[in-house]
N, C-alpha and C positions, 0 to 999 in steps of 0.2 A: 398445896404447900404454901407456907408463908413466904413473904418476900425475904430474900437472903440478905444477911449482913455481910459486907465485904471488907476484908482486911488485906493488907499487903505485907508480905514478909520476904526477906532475902536470906539465903544461906550460901555458905562457901563449902566446897567439897574437895577432898583430896583422896585419891585412890591409893590405898596402902599396898596394892599389887604392883601398879606401874608408875606411881608417882604423879600422875596427871592431876592438875588442880583447875577448878572452874567455879564460877559463881552464877547463881540463878535467882531471879526475882519471881515471886509467885503472887497471884491474886487468889485469895482463899474465900470462898463463899460458904458461910455457915447458914444452915436453914433447918427447919423442923418440918417433917412430913406430916401427913394427915393423921398418922397413928401416934404422933408425939415424939418420934425418934429424931435425935439431932444428927446432922451429917455435915461434913465438910468436903467441898469439891475444890480441887486445886487446878489452877490454870497457869500455864506458862506461854507467853507470846500469843494469848488468845485461844490456845488449845487446851482442852481438859487433859490432865496428866495424873498419874498416880502420885500419892503423897510421897515426897522425898524422904520422909521420916520412916516409912514402912517398907518401901520398895525402891531401891536406888541401885543403879549400876553405872559403871564408868563408861562415858561415851567414847573413850579412847580404846580401851581393851575389852569392854563388855563384862568385866569382872568386878572384883572388890576384894576385901571389904572396903567400905568408904568411911572416912572420918568427916563428920559434919562440924563446921566451925562457924564462928560469928562472921557476918558479912564483912567484907573488906580485907579479911586475912589473906586470901589468895592474891587479890589484886595488888595489895601493898607490897608483895614480894616480887612482882613482875620486873621492876627496874633492875633487880639483882640477878635475874636469869638471863638477860640479854648479853 
């Protein structure tokens, strides 16, 4: 397998079931295997995780659906929630 190209992306999430909101940063390693297939492996806090774009569930209620937003959208509303 070729050396991976690493990019960093952040997403904000809101659960449309319970209203919980959170943000997460991801390290995404893009690589090509020996048969030429491209793949992307997602890591959060150093642990490999499923892509938040294909499989995501709310850490508060375990459900969804989830709305994915630009990073900073959830954190920018926190002062108004307290």
